[in-house]
N, CA and C atoms as a LAMMPS dump frame, in Angstrom:
ITEM: TIMESTEP
0
ITEM: NUMBER OF ATOMS
549
ITEM: BOX BOUNDS ff ff ff
-5.0000000000000000e+02 5.0000000000000000e+02
-5.0000000000000000e+02 5.0000000000000000e+02
-5.0000000000000000e+02 5.0000000000000000e+02
ITEM: ATOMS id mol type element x y z
1 1 1 N 157.31 447.016 288.636
2 1 2 C 157.426 448.385 289.085
3 1 3 C 157.952 448.36 290.51
4 2 1 N 159.115 448.981 290.738
5 2 2 C 159.734 448.975 292.054
6 2 3 C 159.217 450.077 292.942
7 3 1 N 159.512 449.953 294.209
8 3 2 C 159.093 450.954 295.18
9 3 3 C 159.984 452.185 295.077
10 4 1 N 159.417 453.317 295.426
11 4 2 C 160.171 454.56 295.504
12 4 3 C 160.662 454.678 296.938
13 5 1 N 161.97 454.803 297.105
14 5 2 C 162.542 454.936 298.442
15 5 3 C 162.69 456.42 298.757
16 6 1 N 162.043 456.841 299.83
17 6 2 C 162.118 458.222 300.29
18 6 3 C 162.891 458.223 301.598
19 7 1 N 164.122 458.695 301.543
20 7 2 C 165.005 458.721 302.712
21 7 3 C 164.779 460.042 303.447
22 8 1 N 164.248 459.941 304.64
23 8 2 C 163.836 461.12 305.392
24 8 3 C 164.773 461.405 306.557
25 9 1 N 164.985 462.68 306.812
26 9 2 C 165.708 463.084 308.003
27 9 3 C 164.821 462.786 309.219
28 10 1 N 165.411 462.792 310.399
29 10 2 C 164.653 462.53 311.628
30 10 3 C 163.515 463.535 311.789
31 11 1 N 163.767 464.804 311.442
32 11 2 C 162.725 465.832 311.547
33 11 3 C 161.536 465.504 310.655
34 12 1 N 161.823 465.021 309.452
35 12 2 C 160.757 464.693 308.511
36 12 3 C 159.965 463.487 308.994
37 13 1 N 160.672 462.456 309.462
38 13 2 C 159.993 461.271 309.976
39 13 3 C 159.106 461.63 311.163
40 14 1 N 159.582 462.525 312.023
41 14 2 C 158.789 462.947 313.18
42 14 3 C 157.522 463.677 312.736
43 15 1 N 157.647 464.586 311.778
44 15 2 C 156.479 465.31 311.279
45 15 3 C 155.449 464.342 310.69
46 16 1 N 155.936 463.334 309.975
47 16 2 C 155.036 462.356 309.354
48 16 3 C 154.414 461.411 310.376
49 17 1 N 154.957 461.395 311.579
50 17 2 C 154.46 460.481 312.595
51 17 3 C 154.846 459.036 312.295
52 18 1 N 155.976 458.855 311.601
53 18 2 C 156.422 457.512 311.217
54 18 3 C 156.864 456.737 312.451
55 19 1 N 156.388 455.505 312.544
56 19 2 C 156.788 454.617 313.632
57 19 3 C 157.911 453.727 313.135
58 20 1 N 158.554 453.066 314.062
59 20 2 C 159.681 452.194 313.733
60 20 3 C 159.316 451.193 312.627
61 21 1 N 158.126 450.638 312.675
62 21 2 C 157.683 449.66 311.679
63 21 3 C 157.414 450.251 310.304
64 22 1 N 157.27 451.577 310.235
65 22 2 C 157.016 452.25 308.95
66 22 3 C 158.302 452.472 308.164
67 23 1 N 159.437 452.381 308.839
68 23 2 C 160.732 452.701 308.227
69 23 3 C 161.449 451.4 307.862
70 24 1 N 161.836 451.296 306.586
71 24 2 C 162.519 450.091 306.113
72 24 3 C 164.028 450.33 306.077
73 25 1 N 164.771 449.238 306.082
74 25 2 C 166.224 449.313 305.957
75 25 3 C 166.577 448.758 304.588
76 26 1 N 167.059 449.629 303.723
77 26 2 C 167.427 449.247 302.361
78 26 3 C 168.781 449.836 302.01
79 27 1 N 169.47 449.189 301.098
80 27 2 C 170.745 449.686 300.58
81 27 3 C 170.509 450.993 299.805
82 28 1 N 171.389 451.961 300.011
83 28 2 C 171.302 453.242 299.286
84 28 3 C 171.508 453.019 297.793
85 29 1 N 170.694 453.672 296.967
86 29 2 C 170.893 453.649 295.516
87 29 3 C 170.814 455.072 294.982
88 30 1 N 171.258 455.251 293.772
89 30 2 C 171.203 456.558 293.117
90 30 3 C 169.769 456.953 292.742
91 31 1 N 168.833 456.023 292.832
92 31 2 C 167.431 456.31 292.501
93 31 3 C 166.609 456.75 293.709
94 32 1 N 167.22 456.741 294.892
95 32 2 C 166.51 457.157 296.099
96 32 3 C 166.196 458.646 296.042
97 33 1 N 165.168 459.028 296.769
98 33 2 C 164.835 460.434 296.979
99 33 3 C 165.087 460.749 298.447
100 34 1 N 165.557 461.956 298.712
101 34 2 C 165.81 462.417 300.073
102 34 3 C 164.828 463.532 300.399
103 35 1 N 164.382 463.553 301.664
104 35 2 C 163.449 464.584 302.121
105 35 3 C 163.979 465.203 303.406
106 36 1 N 163.944 466.53 303.447
107 36 2 C 164.385 467.255 304.632
108 36 3 C 163.427 468.404 304.891
109 37 1 N 163.16 468.65 306.159
110 37 2 C 162.374 469.809 306.561
111 37 3 C 163.326 470.932 306.896
112 38 1 N 163.052 472.104 306.358
113 38 2 C 163.853 473.272 306.712
114 38 3 C 162.899 474.374 307.162
115 39 1 N 163.363 475.19 308.066
116 39 2 C 162.567 476.307 308.568
117 39 3 C 163.06 477.58 307.902
118 40 1 N 162.168 478.255 307.211
119 40 2 C 162.491 479.53 306.577
120 40 3 C 161.409 480.534 306.931
121 41 1 N 161.826 481.684 307.38
122 41 2 C 160.881 482.75 307.701
123 41 3 C 159.831 482.273 308.705
124 42 1 N 160.238 481.389 309.624
125 42 2 C 159.341 480.893 310.655
126 42 3 C 158.347 479.846 310.188
127 43 1 N 158.514 479.315 308.973
128 43 2 C 157.585 478.324 308.415
129 43 3 C 158.353 477.066 308.012
130 44 1 N 157.662 475.922 308.094
131 44 2 C 158.251 474.66 307.639
132 44 3 C 158.204 474.616 306.12
133 45 1 N 159.302 474.156 305.539
134 45 2 C 159.382 473.963 304.091
135 45 3 C 159.964 472.577 303.845
136 46 1 N 159.598 471.976 302.745
137 46 2 C 160.088 470.65 302.396
138 46 3 C 161.09 470.779 301.26
139 47 1 N 162.202 470.08 301.395
140 47 2 C 163.201 470.027 300.335
141 47 3 C 163.397 468.564 299.968
142 48 1 N 163.131 468.242 298.713
143 48 2 C 163.327 466.896 298.175
144 48 3 C 164.496 466.929 297.212
145 49 1 N 165.263 465.844 297.146
146 49 2 C 166.37 465.766 296.194
147 49 3 C 166.546 464.317 295.741
148 50 1 N 166.738 464.16 294.44
149 50 2 C 167.026 462.849 293.862
150 50 3 C 168.502 462.555 294.098
151 51 1 N 168.806 461.389 294.668
152 51 2 C 170.184 461.068 295.063
153 51 3 C 171.164 461.073 293.9
154 52 1 N 170.769 460.609 292.736
155 52 2 C 171.689 460.48 291.618
156 52 3 C 171.964 461.761 290.857
157 53 1 N 171.024 462.7 290.887
158 53 2 C 171.178 463.924 290.092
159 53 3 C 171.107 465.198 290.932
160 54 1 N 170.589 465.089 292.151
161 54 2 C 170.271 466.227 293.016
162 54 3 C 169.198 467.125 292.402
163 55 1 N 168.401 466.578 291.478
164 55 2 C 167.22 467.302 291.001
165 55 3 C 166.386 467.567 292.244
166 56 1 N 166.087 468.829 292.497
167 56 2 C 165.465 469.187 293.767
168 56 3 C 164.073 469.762 293.584
169 57 1 N 163.314 469.667 294.659
170 57 2 C 161.965 470.215 294.722
171 57 3 C 161.839 470.933 296.068
172 58 1 N 161.599 472.227 296.014
173 58 2 C 161.397 473.027 297.207
174 58 3 C 159.909 473.334 297.325
175 59 1 N 159.318 472.992 298.481
176 59 2 C 157.89 473.236 298.719
177 59 3 C 157.78 474.136 299.944
178 60 1 N 157.398 475.406 299.739
179 60 2 C 157.337 476.331 300.868
180 60 3 C 156.074 476.138 301.711
181 61 1 N 156.185 476.544 302.963
182 61 2 C 155.037 476.638 303.872
183 61 3 C 154.205 475.348 303.895
184 62 1 N 154.856 474.263 304.298
185 62 2 C 154.223 472.939 304.281
186 62 3 C 153.643 472.61 305.667
187 63 1 N 152.551 471.886 305.679
188 63 2 C 151.952 471.408 306.926
189 63 3 C 151.829 469.892 306.859
190 64 1 N 151.683 469.28 308.015
191 64 2 C 151.556 467.833 308.067
192 64 3 C 150.407 467.359 307.181
193 65 1 N 149.311 468.085 307.191
194 65 2 C 148.143 467.709 306.375
195 65 3 C 148.473 467.696 304.882
196 66 1 N 149.487 468.485 304.469
197 66 2 C 149.905 468.506 303.063
198 66 3 C 150.697 467.264 302.703
199 67 1 N 151.207 466.56 303.708
200 67 2 C 152.118 465.435 303.461
201 67 3 C 151.55 464.061 303.779
202 68 1 N 150.397 464.019 304.415
203 68 2 C 149.841 462.722 304.817
204 68 3 C 148.581 462.453 304
205 69 1 N 148.551 461.372 303.263
206 69 2 C 149.588 460.355 303.125
207 69 3 C 150.747 460.873 302.266
208 70 1 N 151.928 460.386 302.556
209 70 2 C 153.152 460.913 301.94
210 70 3 C 153.269 460.599 300.453
211 71 1 N 152.87 459.419 300.017
212 71 2 C 153.055 458.999 298.629
213 71 3 C 152.467 459.958 297.606
214 72 1 N 151.156 460.198 297.627
215 72 2 C 150.558 461.097 296.629
216 72 3 C 151.136 462.506 296.672
217 73 1 N 151.443 462.991 297.872
218 73 2 C 151.987 464.35 298.009
219 73 3 C 153.346 464.467 297.331
220 74 1 N 154.263 463.584 297.696
221 74 2 C 155.626 463.656 297.163
222 74 3 C 155.633 463.452 295.656
223 75 1 N 154.896 462.484 295.169
224 75 2 C 154.853 462.234 293.72
225 75 3 C 154.27 463.448 292.99
226 76 1 N 153.239 464.059 293.539
227 76 2 C 152.655 465.256 292.91
228 76 3 C 153.658 466.407 292.884
229 77 1 N 154.402 466.612 293.976
230 77 2 C 155.408 467.68 294.009
231 77 3 C 156.485 467.439 292.951
232 78 1 N 156.971 466.203 292.859
233 78 2 C 158.027 465.875 291.893
234 78 3 C 157.508 466.025 290.467
235 79 1 N 156.318 465.504 290.202
236 79 2 C 155.745 465.606 288.844
237 79 3 C 155.545 467.064 288.431
238 80 1 N 155.092 467.89 289.364
239 80 2 C 154.893 469.316 289.053
240 80 3 C 156.204 469.957 288.596
241 81 1 N 157.311 469.618 289.277
242 81 2 C 158.595 470.225 288.92
243 81 3 C 159.191 469.609 287.657
244 82 1 N 158.949 468.333 287.408
245 82 2 C 159.383 467.739 286.137
246 82 3 C 158.666 468.415 284.975
247 83 1 N 157.361 468.646 285.126
248 83 2 C 156.6 469.351 284.09
249 83 3 C 157.125 470.77 283.896
250 84 1 N 157.472 471.442 284.979
251 84 2 C 157.994 472.817 284.889
252 84 3 C 159.291 472.862 284.099
253 85 1 N 160.053 471.768 284.122
254 85 2 C 161.326 471.692 283.384
255 85 3 C 161.162 471.007 282.026
256 86 1 N 159.919 470.705 281.656
257 86 2 C 159.623 470.014 280.387
258 86 3 C 160.328 468.661 280.297
259 87 1 N 160.427 467.998 281.421
260 87 2 C 161.01 466.658 281.47
261 87 3 C 159.872 465.641 281.547
262 88 1 N 160.089 464.446 281.018
263 88 2 C 159.035 463.426 281.103
264 88 3 C 158.798 463.016 282.561
265 89 1 N 157.558 462.701 282.888
266 89 2 C 157.21 462.344 284.258
267 89 3 C 157.905 461.07 284.729
268 90 1 N 158.353 460.254 283.793
269 90 2 C 159.056 459.026 284.17
270 90 3 C 160.571 459.183 284.083
271 91 1 N 161.066 460.413 284.104
272 91 2 C 162.501 460.677 283.997
273 91 3 C 163.296 459.915 285.051
274 92 1 N 162.728 459.758 286.228
275 92 2 C 163.404 459.046 287.318
276 92 3 C 162.739 457.7 287.576
277 93 1 N 162.182 457.128 286.537
278 93 2 C 161.437 455.883 286.666
279 93 3 C 159.99 456.197 286.989
280 94 1 N 159.178 455.18 287.024
281 94 2 C 157.763 455.369 287.356
282 94 3 C 157.663 455.613 288.857
283 95 1 N 157.123 456.765 289.21
284 95 2 C 156.956 457.113 290.617
285 95 3 C 155.539 456.737 291.035
286 96 1 N 155.408 455.596 291.664
287 96 2 C 154.109 455.088 292.084
288 96 3 C 153.826 455.556 293.505
289 97 1 N 152.825 456.406 293.654
290 97 2 C 152.515 456.986 294.965
291 97 3 C 152.072 455.939 295.98
292 98 1 N 151.655 454.757 295.503
293 98 2 C 151.21 453.692 296.415
294 98 3 C 152.366 452.842 296.925
295 99 1 N 153.557 453.029 296.358
296 99 2 C 154.674 452.161 296.762
297 99 3 C 155.856 452.952 297.322
298 100 1 N 155.565 454.016 298.049
299 100 2 C 156.616 454.794 298.704
300 100 3 C 157.089 454.031 299.944
301 101 1 N 158.387 453.84 300.042
302 101 2 C 158.989 453.196 301.208
303 101 3 C 159.787 454.255 301.963
304 102 1 N 159.466 454.457 303.222
305 102 2 C 160.212 455.405 304.043
306 102 3 C 161.461 454.724 304.59
307 103 1 N 162.566 455.447 304.553
308 103 2 C 163.835 454.939 305.083
309 103 3 C 164.582 456.107 305.712
310 104 1 N 165.554 455.783 306.551
311 104 2 C 166.403 456.818 307.129
312 104 3 C 167.444 457.229 306.101
313 105 1 N 167.947 458.435 306.256
314 105 2 C 168.977 458.921 305.345
315 105 3 C 170.229 458.064 305.471
316 106 1 N 170.946 457.904 304.374
317 106 2 C 172.153 457.071 304.35
318 106 3 C 173.381 457.846 303.893
319 107 1 N 173.231 458.688 302.891
320 107 2 C 174.378 459.328 302.263
321 107 3 C 174.668 460.691 302.89
322 108 1 N 175.802 460.782 303.569
323 108 2 C 176.2 462.085 304.111
324 108 3 C 176.503 463.07 302.992
325 109 1 N 176.912 462.561 301.845
326 109 2 C 177.191 463.437 300.703
327 109 3 C 175.916 464.114 300.234
328 110 1 N 174.852 463.338 300.046
329 110 2 C 173.577 463.921 299.617
330 110 3 C 173.08 464.901 300.665
331 111 1 N 173.182 464.54 301.931
332 111 2 C 172.747 465.453 302.993
333 111 3 C 173.562 466.743 303
334 112 1 N 174.849 466.64 302.732
335 112 2 C 175.688 467.837 302.644
336 112 3 C 175.233 468.761 301.521
337 113 1 N 174.957 468.178 300.366
338 113 2 C 174.444 468.99 299.256
339 113 3 C 173.089 469.598 299.6
340 114 1 N 172.255 468.834 300.302
341 114 2 C 170.937 469.361 300.682
342 114 3 C 171.068 470.503 301.689
343 115 1 N 172.047 470.421 302.588
344 115 2 C 172.286 471.541 303.504
345 115 3 C 172.692 472.785 302.72
346 116 1 N 173.519 472.584 301.706
347 116 2 C 173.921 473.685 300.833
348 116 3 C 172.695 474.27 300.114
349 117 1 N 171.813 473.401 299.627
350 117 2 C 170.587 473.864 298.954
351 117 3 C 169.687 474.61 299.936
352 118 1 N 169.633 474.133 301.171
353 118 2 C 168.827 474.807 302.186
354 118 3 C 169.322 476.221 302.455
355 119 1 N 170.643 476.374 302.509
356 119 2 C 171.207 477.729 302.682
357 119 3 C 170.883 478.611 301.48
358 120 1 N 170.955 478.03 300.28
359 120 2 C 170.599 478.779 299.074
360 120 3 C 169.146 479.265 299.18
361 121 1 N 168.257 478.387 299.611
362 121 2 C 166.841 478.754 299.769
363 121 3 C 166.673 479.842 300.822
364 122 1 N 167.41 479.732 301.914
365 122 2 C 167.343 480.731 302.981
366 122 3 C 167.71 482.115 302.45
367 123 1 N 168.817 482.191 301.722
368 123 2 C 169.244 483.473 301.149
369 123 3 C 168.245 483.966 300.105
370 124 1 N 167.74 483.068 299.29
371 124 2 C 166.793 483.466 298.238
372 124 3 C 165.496 484.003 298.848
373 125 1 N 164.993 483.331 299.876
374 125 2 C 163.759 483.794 300.529
375 125 3 C 163.981 485.177 301.137
376 126 1 N 165.132 485.392 301.752
377 126 2 C 165.449 486.714 302.31
378 126 3 C 165.504 487.761 301.202
379 127 1 N 166.079 487.37 300.062
380 127 2 C 166.16 488.285 298.928
381 127 3 C 164.776 488.651 298.385
382 128 1 N 163.85 487.703 298.423
383 128 2 C 162.473 487.957 297.972
384 128 3 C 161.713 488.853 298.951
385 129 1 N 162.237 489.004 300.159
386 129 2 C 161.536 489.794 301.168
387 129 3 C 160.66 488.942 302.061
388 130 1 N 160.895 487.643 302.074
389 130 2 C 160.147 486.738 302.937
390 130 3 C 159.468 485.641 302.142
391 131 1 N 159.023 484.632 302.855
392 131 2 C 158.406 483.469 302.226
393 131 3 C 157.105 483.83 301.507
394 132 1 N 156.36 484.79 302.054
395 132 2 C 155.083 485.186 301.442
396 132 3 C 155.284 485.796 300.05
397 133 1 N 156.415 486.438 299.825
398 133 2 C 156.687 487.056 298.522
399 133 3 C 157.514 486.157 297.607
400 134 1 N 157.915 485.014 298.114
401 134 2 C 158.796 484.112 297.372
402 134 3 C 158.08 483.491 296.175
403 135 1 N 158.732 483.514 295.032
404 135 2 C 158.239 482.838 293.834
405 135 3 C 158.855 481.439 293.829
406 136 1 N 158.109 480.463 294.355
407 136 2 C 158.634 479.105 294.523
408 136 3 C 159.041 478.486 293.194
409 137 1 N 158.303 478.759 292.14
410 137 2 C 158.64 478.19 290.83
411 137 3 C 160.011 478.688 290.376
412 138 1 N 160.254 479.989 290.515
413 138 2 C 161.54 480.563 290.11
414 138 3 C 162.665 480.082 291.023
415 139 1 N 162.386 479.984 292.321
416 139 2 C 163.394 479.492 293.249
417 139 3 C 163.773 478.055 292.903
418 140 1 N 162.793 477.208 292.602
419 140 2 C 163.081 475.836 292.194
420 140 3 C 163.934 475.811 290.935
421 141 1 N 163.602 476.65 289.99
422 141 2 C 164.364 476.714 288.735
423 141 3 C 165.823 477.092 288.997
424 142 1 N 166.041 478.098 289.834
425 142 2 C 167.406 478.533 290.162
426 142 3 C 168.157 477.463 290.943
427 143 1 N 167.457 476.821 291.852
428 143 2 C 168.063 475.79 292.693
429 143 3 C 168.625 474.647 291.844
430 144 1 N 167.909 474.272 290.816
431 144 2 C 168.353 473.163 289.951
432 144 3 C 169.455 473.575 288.982
433 145 1 N 169.761 474.856 288.931
434 145 2 C 170.82 475.359 288.058
435 145 3 C 172.039 475.834 288.836
436 146 1 N 172.032 475.577 290.123
437 146 2 C 173.157 475.932 290.983
438 146 3 C 174.332 475.002 290.717
439 147 1 N 175.503 475.568 290.67
440 147 2 C 176.735 474.803 290.476
441 147 3 C 177.123 474.153 291.801
442 148 1 N 177.397 472.85 291.767
443 148 2 C 177.851 472.127 292.953
444 148 3 C 179.246 471.587 292.671
445 149 1 N 180.142 471.783 293.614
446 149 2 C 181.496 471.261 293.456
447 149 3 C 181.499 469.759 293.714
448 150 1 N 182.419 469.076 293.031
449 150 2 C 182.5 467.626 293.14
450 150 3 C 183.957 467.203 292.995
451 151 1 N 184.295 466.079 293.582
452 151 2 C 185.647 465.531 293.421
453 151 3 C 185.79 464.783 292.103
454 152 1 N 184.661 464.5 291.463
455 152 2 C 184.699 463.793 290.178
456 152 3 C 184.862 464.788 289.04
457 153 1 N 185.588 464.415 287.99
458 153 2 C 185.756 465.313 286.851
459 153 3 C 184.405 465.667 286.244
460 154 1 N 184.221 466.879 285.817
461 154 2 C 185.182 467.981 285.677
462 154 3 C 185.341 468.832 286.922
463 155 1 N 184.876 468.392 288.076
464 155 2 C 185.06 469.155 289.301
465 155 3 C 183.8 469.868 289.766
466 156 1 N 182.738 469.76 289.012
467 156 2 C 181.473 470.396 289.364
468 156 3 C 180.352 469.692 288.605
469 157 1 N 179.129 469.971 288.992
470 157 2 C 177.96 469.502 288.238
471 157 3 C 176.802 470.451 288.502
472 158 1 N 175.834 470.4 287.608
473 158 2 C 174.615 471.187 287.711
474 158 3 C 173.454 470.191 287.658
475 159 1 N 172.608 470.124 288.686
476 159 2 C 171.56 469.106 288.748
477 159 3 C 170.674 468.997 287.51
478 160 1 N 170.241 470.109 286.95
479 160 2 C 169.345 470.032 285.796
480 160 3 C 170.044 469.391 284.604
481 161 1 N 171.345 469.567 284.501
482 161 2 C 172.084 468.927 283.414
483 161 3 C 172.138 467.416 283.63
484 162 1 N 172.371 466.987 284.869
485 162 2 C 172.389 465.551 285.158
486 162 3 C 171.019 464.924 284.941
487 163 1 N 169.978 465.695 285.183
488 163 2 C 168.616 465.189 284.996
489 163 3 C 168.211 465.193 283.522
490 164 1 N 169.053 465.746 282.669
491 164 2 C 168.752 465.747 281.239
492 164 3 C 167.943 466.937 280.779
493 165 1 N 167.911 467.985 281.586
494 165 2 C 167.102 469.14 281.25
495 165 3 C 167.776 470.148 280.349
496 166 1 N 169.086 470.082 280.21
497 166 2 C 169.798 470.983 279.31
498 166 3 C 170.611 470.14 278.345
499 167 1 N 170.615 470.531 277.119
500 167 2 C 171.367 469.771 276.123
501 167 3 C 172.701 470.442 275.856
502 168 1 N 173.56 469.745 275.171
503 168 2 C 174.875 470.299 274.819
504 168 3 C 174.727 471.518 273.912
505 169 1 N 173.59 471.648 273.244
506 169 2 C 173.364 472.802 272.379
507 169 3 C 172.981 474.058 273.17
508 170 1 N 172.639 473.897 274.426
509 170 2 C 172.258 475.03 275.25
510 170 3 C 173.485 475.92 275.466
511 171 1 N 173.368 477.225 275.233
512 171 2 C 174.528 478.116 275.368
513 171 3 C 175.109 478.171 276.774
514 172 1 N 174.345 477.836 277.795
515 172 2 C 174.878 477.895 279.163
516 172 3 C 175.827 476.747 279.453
517 173 1 N 175.846 475.715 278.592
518 173 2 C 176.677 474.543 278.83
519 173 3 C 178.069 474.705 278.211
520 174 1 N 178.202 475.5 277.162
521 174 2 C 179.472 475.649 276.456
522 174 3 C 180.483 476.487 277.223
523 175 1 N 181.731 476.243 276.929
524 175 2 C 182.837 477.05 277.436
525 175 3 C 182.942 477.08 278.954
526 176 1 N 182.57 476.013 279.6
527 176 2 C 182.758 475.938 281.04
528 176 3 C 184.179 475.477 281.311
529 177 1 N 184.809 476.043 282.319
530 177 2 C 186.179 475.621 282.631
531 177 3 C 186.171 474.243 283.276
532 178 1 N 187.282 473.567 283.186
533 178 2 C 187.464 472.307 283.882
534 178 3 C 188.102 472.634 285.222
535 179 1 N 187.477 472.194 286.278
536 179 2 C 187.983 472.45 287.623
537 179 3 C 188.721 471.221 288.117
538 180 1 N 189.666 471.427 288.999
539 180 2 C 190.356 470.299 289.581
540 180 3 C 190.543 470.542 291.07
541 181 1 N 190.686 469.469 291.802
542 181 2 C 190.886 469.562 293.244
543 181 3 C 192.357 469.869 293.489
544 182 1 N 192.612 470.882 294.283
545 182 2 C 193.98 471.268 294.621
546 182 3 C 194.225 470.809 296.045
547 183 1 N 195.26 469.995 296.213
548 183 2 C 195.583 469.486 297.564
549 183 3 C 196.452 470.454 298.319
């Protein structure tokens, strides 16, 4: 059973109180998870994303006490959202809360997508009338169904589809146009 690599932004590492010795240097893989802190409606929120699929987990109104120790918290957040999508808990491999390895972010591409997701959350929270009225479960569901542009064919992807949450029989998957990059 391998370790779960959680690649954290500097803000996240600071909140966790991570010291230099707590952060490992590892090669980026598609199985890594990314964590970013975003401020919405004056409150800290956590945004997690799987590097290979961008399956995301938005946790509103988070405090340091909710995250320390980080392993059980992050695994519980991910498992809750996998269950919400009726996906197996081992969809991204066995997530062992005792073997979380903290690392610095590596992929600017993943961070770019996460910034896009953060803006989506910002607009959604405003639409709900604030974080207190926000339906986090519904926001997470919408976030994982957001279309993301890509340079790889067909020119876009939807995280829940990459995570295996929608099948080809699902009516939302049919009749999608093929997009191409125009230079």
